[in-house]
N, C-alpha and C positions, 0 to 999 in steps of 0.2 A: 697224365700218369696219376694213379691213386696213392696215396699214403696210408698209414695206419694211425688211427687215433690211440688215446691211453688204454680204452679197452679192447685193442685189438681189431677195432672195426675199421673199414675201409672208409675213407673220408675224401669227398670229391676234391680235386685240385682247387687251390684258389685262383681266381680270375684275376689277371692283372689289370689295374686301373689305367685307363689311357690318360696320359698327362693333358692338364687343361691347356686348352689354346690361350693365346694373347688375350683374344676378345673375351673368353670365358674368365680368365684371370682378372680382368679389367672389371667386369660386372660383379665377381664376388668381393673384389676389394672395395668397389663403391658401395656395396651393400653394407659391409662391415664399417665403413667410414661413417655412413649415415646413421647408424645407429646411436653412437653417443651424442650427435649434434641433436637428434630428435629428442633424446632425454634431456639434454641441456634447455632444449627449446621449451619443453614441457614444464620443466622445473621453473624457468624463467617466467613463464605465463602464469603459473601458480603463485609465484612471488609477487609478481605485478598486481594479480587480483587480490592478494591479501593485504597488500599496502594500500589499494584503493578502498577496501573494506575498513581498514583502520582509519583511513583519512576521514570517510564517512561517518564513523562512529564517534570520531573526535569533533567533526563538524555539528553533529546532533547526536549526542551520545546516547540519550534517552528521551526520544520525542515524546512530549506530552504525557509523562507517567501519571499513574493515578496519585493523587494527593498534591500534585504540583499546581501552581498557578497556570491558567490556560495562556498559552501564548498570545500575544498581542497582534492585531492585524487590523488594516483598514479596510471598509467595506462600503459599498453604495447601496442606499435603498432603492428597490426597483419601482416602488410606488411614487416617490416624489424626489429622487436623484439626490437626497442628502448624504453627506458622508459621515460615517460614525466609525468610532473605534471599538472594537470588541477585545477583551471583555469589559473594558471601562464603562461602555454605555449600560451594561446590566448589572454592575455592582449592586448588592443589596437586595438581588432577585434570585430565586432559584431558576435556573436556565437550561433548557435543552437546545443544544446547538447541533442542528444536522447539516452534514455537507453533501451535496449533490451535484449532478451534471447533467446538462442537456442531452448527453450522448448515452446515458444510463437509462435503459428502458424500464427498470424497476422503480426509479426516484419518484415519478408522478404518483405511483401508488402509494408512497409513503406519505404523501402530502395527506391523503385521507387520514391516514393514522395520527398524524400531527394535529389535524383538526380534531380528531376523538379526544386527544388529550387536552387540548385547550378547552373544550368543552367540559372535561372532567375536573381540570385543576386551574383553568384559567381565573376563576373566582378566588383561588386561594394564592394567587400571585405568580404562578408560573409563567415564565417568557419562553417563548419558542422562536427560535431564528432558523430559517432555512437558508443555508449560505451556498450559493452556487461557486464553484471553483474554476469556472470557465472564463476564458478569454478568447473568444472565437476569432479566427483569421480571416473568415470569409463573411460575407454580407448574409449568405445562407445560413451560417452558423449563428449568426446574431438574431435572425429572424426566428430560428428554432429555440434559441434561449429565451427570447422574449414572449414567445407563444406559450412555452412550458411555464415561465414564471408567472404569467398571468393566472394561471390555474392554482397557485398558492392561496390557500384558505385565508380570508380576511382577518382571522384571529392570529395569523402566523406571520411574522416579519421576514418578507423576502430581501434577501442581500447578495451581492455580488463581490466577491473578494477582489479589491483592488491591487493588492500587493502580489497577487500570483503565488503566494507562499503557504496559503493554509494547508495545502495538501502536503508540504514538506514539515510545516511547523507541527501539525497535529498527526503527521506520519499516518495518513489514512491509506490503507492498504486495500480498501475496497469501497464501494459506494452502493447505496447510501450508507453513510456511517455517522454516528451521532454521539454526543458527549453531555453528560449531565454535570452542570457546574453548580456548586453551592453559592450562597450570598457572597463569599469572599472571592468569587471567580477561580476557586479551585476545582480541578477535574475529579469527580467522585465516581464516575463510571463510563466506559466506553462500551458502544453497541454497534455491532457490525451486521449489515445485511437488513433485508425487508422484515418486518414483524418483530423486530426486537425491541423497538421503542415503546411497544404496547405489552411487552412481555411481564411476566410476574416480577422478575428482578428488577426491571426499570421502574415499575409502578412503586415497588417496596421502598427502592431508593428515594423516588421522589416524595413519596409519602413521609418518610422520615425527614426529609430536609424542609418540606413546606409547613407552614403554621397549621395547626388544626383547623377544620372548618368551623365557620361561625355558628 
């Protein structure tokens, strides 16, 4: 039966809703109950993630900031297996410290850039270190590391990090990545990626730190 609305028009009768069955009620209640728990779970995960972030920041609040003394680590020389401490070994020298890995396809290409810098600034006292961050878990990995290390130019000192911490201490976010150190071992410039060590900015920084040519 039709009724009349406020304008005198006929309006269709309202259909009666069938009551929900027991099973349908259960599904609806379960959906309602899940919502607050999902919300709480998401908030809990965000909270845990934030606490982990704060812990990491406290553990290493500002890794290798510009102007700070370069973090210390021990390394072994690929050529003679001697153990050295960085940056203690290079104090008194302007140093270019490059971090690389045998798994990085771009890193061997940077060796040529390091060689060109050694030829350009070596006679003015620039020391260049190519530090591998690797600790291979397999014999094949070690073979690959040694094979690539053998291509490091003779004027560049090839080292392997013994502490397995250079990546954390210097907060390398990509490789190759390099750092220019002054004679006091302070970080003066961070260079990320292939081609950056021979950039104008890198050369200007090294020129300013090195003694004038004789």
